[in-house]
N, C-alpha and C positions, 0 to 999 in steps of 0.2 A: 457367509460372506466374509471376506478378509477385512483388514484394517483400512482398506481404501488407500488413497494417496497420502504420502507423507514426505516432508522435507526436514531434514536434520542438518544443521550447520555447525561444524566444530573447528576450533583453532587448531590446525595442524602444526604450526610453528609460529614464531613471533609475527611473521608477515603473511602467512598462507592460511587460508580457510578452505575446508573441504565441505561441499554440500552433497548430501546423498538424497536422491529423489527416488522413492519407492512407490510402487503401484501404478506407475505410468502405463497406460495401455500401449501395446505394441502396434507398430505401423504408422505412427505419426511422423510426417515429414519434418525433419529437423536439420538445419545447417549448423555446423559448429561455430560459425560466426554469429549466429543468433544470440548466443550467451553474451558475447562481447558487446553486441549492440545494446542489449538490456543493461549491461554493466555501465557502459558509456553514458547511457541515458540517466541513470540514477546518480552517477558521479557528477555529471554536469549540473544537475538540479541543485546538489549541495554546493558545488564550487561557485555558482552565480551568487548565492546568498551569502557567501563568505567575504571576508575582507579582501580589498584589491591585492594586497601582498600575501594573501594566503597561498600555502604551497599547492602546486598542481596535483590533482587526483588522477593518477594514471594506472589503475590496476589492470591486470591482464587475466582473462578468463580462458580456461582450457577444459574442454570435455575429455575426461580421462577414459570413460568407458560407458557402455550402455547404448551405443549407436551401432547400427548395422546397415551399411549402404545408405547413409543419410536418413535413416528412419529409426525410431525407438524400438528397442527389443524388449523381451520379457525381463531382462536383467535391470537392476537399479541403475539410474544415471548418476554418474560421479562427475561433479564440477569442481575444479580448483580455481579459486580467486587468489591472485598473488599480488600483494602490495609491496614486495620486496624492492628496496632501492628507491622508493618514492619519498619525495620530501614530505608528502602528506603523512605517511606512516611514521616517519621519524619525528615529525612535530607533535603527533598525538602521543608518542611513547615518551617524549621529553618534557611534556607540559603538565604541571600541576599534579604530580603523583601523590602529594600529601594533602590535597584539598578536594573534597567531594564537590562534584559539579551540581548546580541547581537543576532540579527537574529530572534527575537520573536516580537510579538505585545504588549509586556509589557508596553512600553511608550505610544504607541497610545491608548491602552485600558485605561491606567491611565488618560490620558488627556480627553478622551471622557466621561468617567464615573465620572470625577470630584471627585476622591477619595483623601483622605488625604495622602495615600502612595500607593505603587503598590502591597502590599500584596495580595489584592483580585484579582488583574490582574494576579499575579503568580499562584493563585489557579485556575483561569478560563482558562488559556492557558497551564496548566501544562502537563507534559509527561504523567501523569496518565490518563488524558482524551484520549490521542492518544492510549494508551495501551488498554483501555476499548473498544474503537471503533474498534480496530483491532480484539479483541476477539469476538466482536459481529458479525463478518463476518462468523463465523463457520457455520451458517445456509445456507448462500449464497454458500459457498463452497460445502456443501452437495447437495444442489439443482443442481449446475452446474455439479457435478460429475455424478448425475443421468442422465444428458443429454450428457454426454461424453466430457465435457469441463474442462480443467485443467488450472489453473492460478498459476504461479510461479514467483519468483523474484530472482535476484542474484546481488551481487556487481560486477561492471565492472571496478571500479577505486577507489583506496584509496591513496590519495596523488599523487605521481607521478608513482605509480605502477598501470598498467591497463592491461586488456585483449587485446592482439594484434589482429588486423584484425577481429574485431568483426562486423558482419553485421546481418541483419535480419534472413538470412537462418541459420547461425551458431548459433545464440542465441537460436533458436527453438530446436536445437539438444541436448543441455545440459541435462543430466539426473537429475531428482529431487533429487535422493539420493546423487549424488556428491555435490549438493548445500547444502543440509541439514546436511551433515557430515562435511562441512568446518566451522571452527570457525568464519570466516568472510563472509560466504555465498558466496564463489566464487567457481565455478565448476572446475576450472583448478588447479591442485595441485601445480604447480610451482608458478603461480601467487598468490595463496592463501598463500603460505609460505612467499613470499615477502611482501604481504599485512600485515601479522602478524608482520613481522620485522618492517615495516614502523610504525605500530600502537605503537609498544613497544618504538621505537625511539621518536615518538611524545609524548608519555607519559613522557618519561625521560626528554625531552626538554620543557615540558609545552606548546607545540604548537599544537593545534588541526589541523586536516587535512580536506580539502575538499574531495569530492568523487563523485561517480556516480553509478547508479544501472540500471538494465534492468528488465523490466516486460515482460513476455511472456504469452499469452493465446492461447492455442491450442484447436482445436475441434469446433471452432465457425462456425456456418453456415453463408453463405453470406446473406445480407439484414437486419441485425440488425442495429438499429439506424434510422436516417431520412436524406433524401437527400433534403427535402424541408424546414424543420424547423431548423435553425442553432442552436437553443437552445437544441434541442433533437438529434443533430448530434452526433455520437458515439465518434468521435475524441474529440469533445468538452467536452463531459461527462467524458471520460477517463482522458483527460488533467486536468480538474478541480479536479477530484478525486486525481490524483497524486500530484498536486500542493498543496493539503491540507495536505500532510505528512510534518512532521517536517523538516524545513530548505531546502526544495526542491526549487530550483531557476529556473529550466527550464525543458521542456519536448520536446522530438523530436521523431517522429514516423519513423520507418524503417531505411533506410540508407540515413541519412540527406545529406551526402556528395557524394551520388552516381551521376556519370555522365557518359556519353558515350564518351570515348576518340576516339573510331573508327567511330564515326558518327552514330552508330546504336542506336535505341531507348533503354533506360535503362532497360525496362521491357516489357513484352508482355503477352497477354492472350493466354491460350492453352486449347484445349478441349481434354479430356481423357475419354475413354469409361468406365473406372472403377472408376476414382476419380472425374469425372465431370470437371468443369471449373477450371483452376488453373492459377497461375501467375509463370512465369519462375524463377524470383529472389525475388519476394516480396519486391521490393524496397520500396513500400508505407507502408510497415509494417502492412498489413492486414486491413487497413482502407482507404477508398477513397470516397471523396464527402460526407462525413458524415455517410457512411454505411460500415459494415464489408464486406470484399471481399471473405471470406471463407479461406484465408491464415492465418497462425499464426499472431496474433496481437502482435507487438513488439514496445516498446517504451523505450527510454533511458532518464534518468533524472539525472541532477546534483544536488549536495547537498553542501550547504555552511558549513563551520565550525561552530559549535554551540556557540563558544565564541572565544575571541581573545587573549587568553593567560593571565596568571596572572600578567605579568609584563607590559602589554599593557593597557593604560587607555582609553578603548574603550567605556565606559559608563559614568554615572553620578550618584552621590549619591543624591537622591531627598531630603534628609534632609539638607545637607550642600551645595548642588548645586556645588560641586567640582567634578572634574574628578575622576573616579574610574574604577577599573578593572571589566570586565563583569563577574558576578558571574556564578559559575557552581558547584553544589553540588556533582556531580558524576565524574568529571574529565573526561568527554567523549573526546576520542581522534579523533573519526570520527562517524558521524551519518548515514553513508551510509547503513550499514547492518540493523540498526533498521528502518530507514526510508523506506527501501525497503519492509520490511514486512508490515508496516502500509499502504503504497501505494498499495501493492498487495492486501491486504484485501479490500480496497476501490474500486479497480477495480473489484474485484470478485462481489461486491455489485452492481456495474454499470451494468455488464454483466448479473447478475441474473435479474435485473429489465428490461433490454432490452429484455430478453427472455419472461418474463411475459407480457410486453407490446405488443410483436410481436405474441405470440402464446396463449394468453388469461390468465385471472386471476383465472381460475378454479383450480381444484386439479391437482396434478402431473400427474395422469393418463390421464386426458384430454390434458394436455400440451404435453405429450409424444406422443399421438396419432397424434396431430396436427403437431408436429415436424417431425414425421416419414412420414406423407403424403407430407410435404413440401420437405423433402430430396428426396423422390421418384420422385416428379415432377421435381425438378431442375436437378436431375441426368438424367432423360429421355430427357430433353431439351439438354443436352450436347451430345447426341447420334445423 
């Protein structure tokens, strides 16, 4: 078997990023506008959480190659994300090139690369790279949709406002439309309103907020991942993907605090003649021992504030070596909505690769036939 699916994002020029998507099965229905749709989605999530006077984020996505008659081909997909001429890009380049940002790798990158200042580090770990990578997941989403898999994310906490009594079962029931129509990507209308108020108060006070988000993947068959190779274990791959999103500090699967107060086991396997093998409560969050269980995959992640406030000297000026405020060109009040979309996109790529590794690297038609046969076999076993 080959290396499976892979996405590499590189900075082609000051404002242009190229994403190379390799290992994508041939025959997936893709519209060139799909990439722009995903790009707009992640850009809007960042813009809403920024200051009211923050520059507009208007990048453009162009599929350069890899499509044939609106379907993926055997060739790698090449996607260009262009920020040229946007006030957003200009603001990022002009802001704080001598002061490492809180919660980023700016200082460590500066020290490792032995640069004269951290301007190059700021460009290397910029938000533009995260936006471009999230947009590149459009093909993985389309592939998963063909297989009946849906990956979504939502904000579960902003500051002190959180979704009450959230567990793995409840998380899987939220409608995607309720998430996408919320400004803060929260499916509960009351909690969404309170989160917006918390963001407004944080902007006024100049105090960014921590937060949390939840990722849910439904429709996954059991057996994805590896129970023998810890590097290929599904939980490890998903956790690594989520931790790669901006300012994410932790990942937990399922109901991390679940316990049996009455002495009963917190979860149990059930056999259903129509649904196959199921779990009563999905306490494990759809992953156990490195493999998917067939239940919805649910993980909750916490997000650090992206800087420490303009009046808090949380960084250092590399020119004078004096304490300085951590810079922020956009005045971001909380990164949870933006990071959730970035992490969701990365998880979609992980699951797409897991399906390719499990059911073959051939065209979509071959993978679909193999998947149908697998589903029929495991359904028969439950009878």
